[in-house]
C-alpha positions in Angstrom: -131.9 -141.0 -35.3 -129.7 -137.8 -35.2 -129.7 -135.0 -38.0 -130.2 -136.3 -41.2 -128.7 -134.1 -44.0 -129.1 -134.6 -47.8 -126.5 -134.7 -50.2 -126.5 -135.7 -53.7 -123.9 -138.4 -54.8 -121.6 -135.8 -56.7 -121.4 -133.7 -53.7 -121.1 -136.8 -51.3 -118.1 -137.9 -53.2 -116.5 -134.4 -53.0 -116.9 -134.3 -49.1 -116.9 -138.4 -48.3 -114.2 -138.1 -45.8 -115.5 -135.2 -44.0 -118.7 -137.0 -44.3 -117.5 -140.6 -42.8 -115.9 -138.9 -40.1 -118.7 -137.0 -38.7 -121.2 -140.0 -38.9 -118.5 -142.1 -37.3 -119.0 -139.5 -34.6 -122.6 -141.2 -34.1 -124.1 -136.9 -33.9 -124.8 -137.0 -37.5 -126.3 -139.0 -40.6 -126.7 -138.4 -44.1 -129.1 -139.2 -47.1 -127.4 -139.8 -50.4 -129.4 -139.3 -53.4 -128.5 -140.9 -56.7 -130.6 -139.8 -59.4 -133.0 -142.5 -60.6 -132.0 -144.9 -57.6 -132.8 -145.2 -54.1 -131.3 -143.2 -52.0 -129.1 -144.6 -48.9 -128.2 -143.4 -45.4 -124.1 -143.1 -44.3 -124.9 -143.8 -40.7 -122.3 -145.3 -37.5 -122.2 -148.9 -37.3 -122.8 -148.0 -33.8 -126.2 -146.4 -34.9 -126.6 -149.1 -37.1 -126.2 -151.8 -34.4 -128.5 -150.3 -32.2 -131.3 -150.2 -35.0 -130.6 -153.7 -35.3 -130.8 -154.9 -32.0 -134.1 -152.4 -31.6 -135.7 -154.5 -34.5 -134.6 -157.9 -33.0 -136.3 -157.1 -29.8 -139.2 -155.6 -31.1 -139.7 -158.9 -33.8 -139.9 -161.2 -30.7 -143.7 -161.1 -28.9 -142.3 -162.3 -26.0 -139.9 -159.7 -25.4 -142.1 -156.9 -26.2 -144.3 -158.6 -23.8 -142.0 -158.8 -20.9 -140.9 -155.3 -21.6 -144.5 -153.9 -21.2 -144.8 -156.1 -18.0 -142.1 -154.9 -16.5 -143.0 -151.0 -17.4 -146.0 -152.0 -15.8 -144.4 -153.8 -13.0 -141.7 -150.3 -12.0 -144.4 -148.0 -12.9 -143.0 -146.7 -15.4 -144.7 -144.0 -18.0 -143.8 -143.3 -21.6 -142.9 -139.3 -22.4 -146.1 -138.7 -24.2 -148.3 -139.5 -20.9 -145.8 -137.8 -18.5 -146.3 -134.9 -20.9 -149.9 -135.4 -20.5 -149.5 -135.4 -16.5 -147.6 -132.1 -16.5 -150.0 -130.3 -18.3 
C-alpha cells in the first residue's frame, strides 16, 4: 500500500473532499480514527479491487501452486533474493 496519513474524524470531515480526490488517484490512503471505535481506511476503489483479487488468488491453493511453478520454470527470483545476489 502507498503512504497512509492518519486523521481524526473531525479533521477528515473538514478535508473530506480533498481526501477523497487524493485517495482516488491511488497515490495516497488515509486512516480515519474515531475515538473509541476501530479505525477506517480511505483508499481508491482500484486499490481495494487489487487487494481483493490478491486475497482471492492467495486463498486458492491451486492458484498459489501454479504461480510457484511458473516462477520456478521462468527462473524468477524474489526481490529479497535478488538483493542477496547483488550484495
